[in-house]
NUFIBA-220027 format. One record per residue (C-alpha): residue number from 1; z, x, y. Coordinates in steps of 0.25 Angstrom, whole numbers, plus 5000, padded with zeros to 4 digits. Layout:
N
SITE    nr     pz     px     py
SITE   NUM      Z      X      Y
...
This chain:
461
SITE    nr     pz     px     py
SITE     1   4760   4719   4891
SITE     2   4774   4722   4889
SITE     3   4781   4733   4882
SITE     4   4794   4727   4873
SITE     5   4805   4736   4876
SITE     6   4810   4745   4866
SITE     7   4819   4740   4855
SITE     8   4831   4747   4848
SITE     9   4820   4749   4835
SITE    10   4810   4757   4842
SITE    11   4812   4772   4843
SITE    12   4814   4779   4857
SITE    13   4805   4791   4858
SITE    14   4816   4803   4860
SITE    15   4807   4813   4860
SITE    16   4798   4808   4870
SITE    17   4811   4805   4880
SITE    18   4814   4819   4877
SITE    19   4802   4826   4881
SITE    20   4803   4818   4894
SITE    21   4815   4825   4897
SITE    22   4813   4839   4891
SITE    23   4806   4845   4901
SITE    24   4816   4842   4913
SITE    25   4829   4845   4904
SITE    26   4822   4858   4898
SITE    27   4820   4863   4912
SITE    28   4835   4859   4918
SITE    29   4841   4865   4906
SITE    30   4833   4878   4909
SITE    31   4838   4878   4923
SITE    32   4851   4876   4918
SITE    33   4851   4886   4908
SITE    34   4844   4896   4918
SITE    35   4853   4893   4927
SITE    36   4866   4896   4919
SITE    37   4860   4910   4915
SITE    38   4857   4913   4930
SITE    39   4870   4911   4932
SITE    40   4877   4917   4921
SITE    41   4868   4930   4922
SITE    42   4866   4930   4939
SITE    43   4877   4923   4944
SITE    44   4875   4930   4958
SITE    45   4867   4922   4966
SITE    46   4874   4909   4963
SITE    47   4888   4916   4965
SITE    48   4882   4921   4978
SITE    49   4876   4908   4982
SITE    50   4887   4900   4979
SITE    51   4900   4907   4979
SITE    52   4901   4918   4989
SITE    53   4898   4907   5001
SITE    54   4908   4898   4996
SITE    55   4919   4909   4995
SITE    56   4915   4913   5009
SITE    57   4915   4900   5015
SITE    58   4929   4897   5009
SITE    59   4936   4911   5013
SITE    60   4930   4906   5027
SITE    61   4936   4893   5028
SITE    62   4949   4898   5021
SITE    63   4950   4909   5032
SITE    64   4941   4907   5044
SITE    65   4945   4919   5052
SITE    66   4941   4928   5041
SITE    67   4930   4932   5034
SITE    68   4924   4936   5019
SITE    69   4911   4941   5016
SITE    70   4906   4944   5001
SITE    71   4894   4950   4995
SITE    72   4886   4948   4984
SITE    73   4894   4942   4973
SITE    74   4892   4944   4959
SITE    75   4897   4935   4948
SITE    76   4897   4940   4932
SITE    77   4900   4927   4924
SITE    78   4901   4936   4910
SITE    79   4914   4944   4918
SITE    80   4918   4932   4927
SITE    81   4917   4942   4937
SITE    82   4914   4938   4953
SITE    83   4909   4951   4961
SITE    84   4906   4954   4975
SITE    85   4899   4965   4984
SITE    86   4906   4964   4995
SITE    87   4918   4958   5000
SITE    88   4923   4959   5016
SITE    89   4933   4951   5021
SITE    90   4937   4952   5037
SITE    91   4949   4946   5044
SITE    92   4956   4949   5057
SITE    93   4964   4959   5051
SITE    94   4956   4966   5041
SITE    95   4941   4967   5035
SITE    96   4941   4969   5019
SITE    97   4929   4974   5013
SITE    98   4927   4975   4997
SITE    99   4913   4981   4993
SITE   100   4916   4976   4979
SITE   101   4925   4966   4973
SITE   102   4924   4958   4959
SITE   103   4934   4947   4954
SITE   104   4933   4943   4940
SITE   105   4942   4935   4929
SITE   106   4945   4920   4937
SITE   107   4942   4910   4929
SITE   108   4933   4902   4936
SITE   109   4932   4891   4927
SITE   110   4947   4889   4929
SITE   111   4945   4888   4944
SITE   112   4936   4877   4944
SITE   113   4945   4869   4933
SITE   114   4958   4873   4942
SITE   115   4952   4870   4955
SITE   116   4955   4883   4960
SITE   117   4963   4897   4956
SITE   118   4976   4896   4948
SITE   119   4982   4909   4940
SITE   120   4974   4903   4928
SITE   121   4962   4906   4937
SITE   122   4965   4920   4941
SITE   123   4972   4926   4929
SITE   124   4961   4934   4925
SITE   125   4956   4938   4939
SITE   126   4950   4952   4941
SITE   127   4948   4958   4955
SITE   128   4940   4971   4957
SITE   129   4936   4977   4971
SITE   130   4932   4989   4976
SITE   131   4932   4999   4988
SITE   132   4939   4988   4996
SITE   133   4941   4992   5010
SITE   134   4952   4984   5021
SITE   135   4950   4987   5037
SITE   136   4963   4983   5044
SITE   137   4957   4978   5058
SITE   138   4970   4980   5067
SITE   139   4975   4993   5061
SITE   140   4961   4998   5057
SITE   141   4968   5001   5043
SITE   142   4959   5003   5030
SITE   143   4963   5000   5018
SITE   144   4954   5003   5005
SITE   145   4954   5001   4990
SITE   146   4946   5008   4980
SITE   147   4947   4997   4969
SITE   148   4957   4985   4968
SITE   149   4955   4979   4952
SITE   150   4965   4967   4953
SITE   151   4967   4962   4938
SITE   152   4976   4950   4936
SITE   153   4973   4950   4920
SITE   154   4979   4964   4921
SITE   155   4988   4961   4932
SITE   156   4985   4973   4940
SITE   157   4980   4979   4952
SITE   158   4973   4993   4952
SITE   159   4969   4998   4966
SITE   160   4963   5012   4970
SITE   161   4958   5021   4981
SITE   162   4967   5014   4991
SITE   163   4967   5020   5006
SITE   164   4974   5014   5019
SITE   165   4972   5021   5031
SITE   166   4967   5019   5045
SITE   167   4952   5020   5050
SITE   168   4959   5027   5062
SITE   169   4959   5041   5064
SITE   170   4976   5044   5066
SITE   171   4973   5046   5082
SITE   172   4966   5033   5083
SITE   173   4977   5027   5074
SITE   174   4988   5031   5083
SITE   175   4980   5028   5097
SITE   176   4981   5012   5093
SITE   177   4996   5011   5095
SITE   178   5004   5016   5106
SITE   179   5015   5016   5097
SITE   180   5018   5024   5083
SITE   181   5010   5021   5072
SITE   182   5008   5025   5056
SITE   183   4996   5029   5051
SITE   184   4995   5027   5036
SITE   185   4985   5032   5026
SITE   186   4986   5028   5010
SITE   187   4979   5032   4999
SITE   188   4982   5025   4984
SITE   189   4972   5029   4974
SITE   190   4978   5019   4964
SITE   191   4987   5007   4962
SITE   192   4990   4999   4950
SITE   193   4997   4989   4949
SITE   194   5001   4982   4936
SITE   195   5007   4970   4932
SITE   196   5005   4964   4943
SITE   197   5006   4948   4945
SITE   198   4993   4946   4951
SITE   199   4993   4931   4953
SITE   200   5006   4932   4960
SITE   201   4999   4941   4970
SITE   202   4988   4934   4973
SITE   203   4996   4922   4975
SITE   204   5003   4930   4986
SITE   205   5018   4926   4980
SITE   206   5022   4938   4973
SITE   207   5019   4954   4970
SITE   208   5023   4957   4957
SITE   209   5020   4970   4948
SITE   210   5025   4979   4938
SITE   211   5019   4992   4940
SITE   212   5012   4997   4953
SITE   213   5007   5013   4952
SITE   214   5002   5020   4964
SITE   215   4995   5034   4963
SITE   216   4993   5046   4972
SITE   217   4995   5037   4983
SITE   218   4996   5043   4997
SITE   219   5001   5039   5011
SITE   220   4998   5047   5026
SITE   221   5007   5042   5036
SITE   222   5006   5046   5049
SITE   223   5016   5042   5062
SITE   224   5013   5044   5076
SITE   225   5026   5048   5080
SITE   226   5021   5051   5096
SITE   227   5021   5036   5099
SITE   228   5033   5027   5100
SITE   229   5038   5017   5090
SITE   230   5034   5002   5093
SITE   231   5047   4995   5095
SITE   232   5041   4982   5096
SITE   233   5034   4983   5081
SITE   234   5041   4980   5070
SITE   235   5050   4988   5064
SITE   236   5044   4996   5049
SITE   237   5050   4985   5038
SITE   238   5060   4992   5027
SITE   239   5058   4990   5012
SITE   240   5066   4977   5013
SITE   241   5058   4972   5024
SITE   242   5044   4974   5019
SITE   243   5049   4967   5006
SITE   244   5056   4955   5013
SITE   245   5043   4953   5021
SITE   246   5034   4952   5006
SITE   247   5033   4938   5006
SITE   248   5027   4940   4990
SITE   249   5038   4943   4979
SITE   250   5037   4958   4976
SITE   251   5040   4963   4961
SITE   252   5035   4977   4957
SITE   253   5043   4983   4945
SITE   254   5036   4996   4948
SITE   255   5029   5007   4959
SITE   256   5023   5019   4955
SITE   257   5019   5028   4965
SITE   258   5012   5042   4959
SITE   259   5008   5054   4966
SITE   260   5009   5050   4980
SITE   261   5009   5058   4994
SITE   262   5014   5053   5007
SITE   263   5010   5061   5019
SITE   264   5020   5057   5032
SITE   265   5014   5062   5046
SITE   266   5022   5060   5060
SITE   267   5012   5063   5072
SITE   268   5020   5067   5086
SITE   269   5008   5070   5094
SITE   270   4993   5063   5094
SITE   271   4985   5073   5087
SITE   272   4996   5082   5084
SITE   273   4999   5086   5068
SITE   274   5008   5075   5063
SITE   275   5021   5079   5055
SITE   276   5018   5079   5040
SITE   277   5026   5077   5028
SITE   278   5023   5072   5015
SITE   279   5025   5070   5000
SITE   280   5017   5072   4987
SITE   281   5017   5068   4974
SITE   282   5025   5055   4978
SITE   283   5029   5048   4965
SITE   284   5036   5034   4967
SITE   285   5042   5023   4957
SITE   286   5047   5011   4962
SITE   287   5053   4999   4954
SITE   288   5057   4984   4955
SITE   289   5051   4983   4968
SITE   290   5053   4966   4972
SITE   291   5057   4959   4983
SITE   292   5063   4948   4974
SITE   293   5074   4941   4980
SITE   294   5078   4935   4966
SITE   295   5079   4950   4961
SITE   296   5082   4959   4970
SITE   297   5083   4974   4967
SITE   298   5082   4989   4971
SITE   299   5069   4995   4970
SITE   300   5070   5010   4965
SITE   301   5060   5019   4970
SITE   302   5058   5033   4966
SITE   303   5051   5045   4972
SITE   304   5047   5059   4972
SITE   305   5036   5068   4977
SITE   306   5034   5082   4985
SITE   307   5038   5084   5000
SITE   308   5029   5090   5007
SITE   309   5022   5101   4996
SITE   310   5032   5104   4985
SITE   311   5046   5097   4988
SITE   312   5051   5087   4978
SITE   313   5057   5074   4984
SITE   314   5063   5063   4977
SITE   315   5067   5050   4982
SITE   316   5074   5037   4976
SITE   317   5075   5023   4982
SITE   318   5082   5009   4979
SITE   319   5077   4999   4989
SITE   320   5082   4986   4990
SITE   321   5069   4978   4995
SITE   322   5077   4965   4994
SITE   323   5088   4969   5004
SITE   324   5089   4963   5017
SITE   325   5092   4975   5023
SITE   326   5086   4990   5024
SITE   327   5093   4997   5013
SITE   328   5090   5006   5001
SITE   329   5095   5018   4994
SITE   330   5087   5031   4992
SITE   331   5090   5045   4990
SITE   332   5081   5058   4986
SITE   333   5080   5073   4986
SITE   334   5072   5084   4990
SITE   335   5068   5096   4981
SITE   336   5068   5113   4987
SITE   337   5059   5113   5000
SITE   338   5054   5123   5011
SITE   339   5057   5114   5023
SITE   340   5047   5122   5033
SITE   341   5039   5112   5025
SITE   342   5043   5100   5032
SITE   343   5038   5107   5045
SITE   344   5026   5099   5045
SITE   345   5032   5087   5048
SITE   346   5044   5092   5056
SITE   347   5036   5100   5066
SITE   348   5027   5091   5072
SITE   349   5039   5081   5074
SITE   350   5051   5089   5075
SITE   351   5046   5100   5083
SITE   352   5055   5108   5072
SITE   353   5049   5119   5063
SITE   354   5058   5122   5050
SITE   355   5058   5138   5050
SITE   356   5064   5141   5037
SITE   357   5072   5131   5026
SITE   358   5074   5127   5011
SITE   359   5078   5115   5006
SITE   360   5084   5116   4993
SITE   361   5087   5102   4991
SITE   362   5091   5089   4997
SITE   363   5094   5074   4992
SITE   364   5098   5062   5000
SITE   365   5105   5048   4997
SITE   366   5102   5037   5007
SITE   367   5108   5022   5007
SITE   368   5101   5013   5017
SITE   369   5109   5000   5021
SITE   370   5103   4992   5030
SITE   371   5095   5002   5038
SITE   372   5104   5013   5038
SITE   373   5104   5025   5030
SITE   374   5116   5033   5025
SITE   375   5118   5044   5016
SITE   376   5116   5060   5013
SITE   377   5107   5071   5012
SITE   378   5110   5084   5003
SITE   379   5100   5095   5007
SITE   380   5101   5110   5002
SITE   381   5093   5120   5012
SITE   382   5093   5134   5018
SITE   383   5086   5141   5030
SITE   384   5083   5130   5039
SITE   385   5079   5135   5053
SITE   386   5070   5126   5063
SITE   387   5064   5129   5076
SITE   388   5058   5120   5086
SITE   389   5043   5122   5088
SITE   390   5034   5117   5100
SITE   391   5032   5105   5101
SITE   392   5017   5107   5106
SITE   393   5015   5121   5099
SITE   394   5022   5121   5087
SITE   395   5027   5136   5091
SITE   396   5041   5139   5089
SITE   397   5039   5149   5100
SITE   398   5044   5146   5116
SITE   399   5058   5146   5122
SITE   400   5059   5131   5123
SITE   401   5056   5131   5108
SITE   402   5068   5142   5105
SITE   403   5077   5134   5113
SITE   404   5075   5121   5107
SITE   405   5075   5130   5092
SITE   406   5088   5133   5098
SITE   407   5093   5118   5100
SITE   408   5087   5114   5087
SITE   409   5094   5124   5080
SITE   410   5108   5119   5086
SITE   411   5106   5106   5077
SITE   412   5103   5115   5064
SITE   413   5116   5116   5060
SITE   414   5113   5120   5046
SITE   415   5101   5128   5042
SITE   416   5107   5130   5028
SITE   417   5113   5118   5019
SITE   418   5117   5125   5006
SITE   419   5130   5123   4998
SITE   420   5142   5131   5003
SITE   421   5151   5138   4995
SITE   422   5160   5126   4992
SITE   423   5147   5118   4988
SITE   424   5146   5110   5001
SITE   425   5133   5106   5009
SITE   426   5130   5098   5021
SITE   427   5126   5084   5017
SITE   428   5117   5076   5028
SITE   429   5122   5063   5029
SITE   430   5114   5052   5033
SITE   431   5114   5040   5044
SITE   432   5103   5032   5049
SITE   433   5099   5019   5054
SITE   434   5084   5015   5052
SITE   435   5077   5015   5066
SITE   436   5068   5003   5066
SITE   437   5055   5010   5068
SITE   438   5059   5018   5055
SITE   439   5050   5015   5044
SITE   440   5054   5014   5030
SITE   441   5052   5030   5024
SITE   442   5054   5035   5039
SITE   443   5069   5029   5037
SITE   444   5071   5035   5024
SITE   445   5067   5048   5028
SITE   446   5074   5047   5042
SITE   447   5087   5044   5035
SITE   448   5085   5056   5026
SITE   449   5082   5066   5039
SITE   450   5095   5061   5045
SITE   451   5102   5066   5033
SITE   452   5095   5080   5034
SITE   453   5095   5081   5050
SITE   454   5112   5080   5045
SITE   455   5112   5092   5038
SITE   456   5103   5101   5045
SITE   457   5109   5097   5060
SITE   458   5098   5092   5066
SITE   459   5100   5079   5076
SITE   460   5098   5066   5067
SITE   461   5087   5055   5072
């Protein structure tokens, strides 16, 4: 018997049809809900399974000669933060290790909609890294960073516990080359950069910030003067040359360094005690640092500190960073001091010992035009006596030393430089042309020393 088809008047049994689909739909719904809940509350397995491999593969395709290893990834959906237990990046030039890294504030939905990173997707970006280490392969120098915090919303960078030093001891460091080298050790407890254009910096087009504050930075410099300078190496850059080499636009409204320290040493024999001079409690302020050709200007730098232990020193500089020639103007002053304190620097290199001498005050004013320094130096001092010392023993005894000391005293024509009855005093004339080997601060000091030599009477260098 053939059953007639249903007519429009016959009732469709919806209840029966629903029951036939109820159980499969319920199972699928439960699976979807559980999947969403699992991803929300336990997203890490999905992130590590799906995302980590794509990141490392994409990096390998873009940089086939380098390697990137990621530790276990963590994602907090509520805070929109992606963290990683460890990051190791290796290149031919360096190895970077970051034990803890987190990135938050990225608009992942916007990235999907815009199909890439745009300023809008990165406007809320926050990066935090802990205990980062970079080892430079060729130089064997290490850079450490305790904490790095980069906030696009706050337009700031904060970094602390910064260290830069050689992994080699001094003898190993200098033994690497047959030429003169400079060893640096730098420590900076805290750097804070405010009102930074993070997007421009990320895109590599500009470095613009309102304030850079550096607290209690210390720099230890050692030069091995016992080896010759490499004539074939590139000459040290002066400030205008260094800024001209920067492709990005630079504009920093102010730079402030508080309570810094500088230790400068020159070694003349391997393993021997170097000559040492230090400046402590350094405070420096600099304004309008820029390489913008559209707004050429002069950067004003003011600094103060204590030379050696107690002598106050002040420095003023006006540097046109946009100048095509190495030109600037600087001046300074030095307070009262017992000049025998300078023996820690003079004896190892000059083989001279200051026996007595008191500086009442000193000041200088120098202009540099196209690498030639000219100016004057005033120094009020008295009772200056200098003896030669034995290069090997450091002793003042011996007929050779007495003859050398007598020869040296022929040049020291002025043991005192105080105003006479007419109030006149010897003024040091400064004329010094930059040697291509001179570093910036060496040149600054050599010009001042030129004026000292003119007053005291010893030969100029």
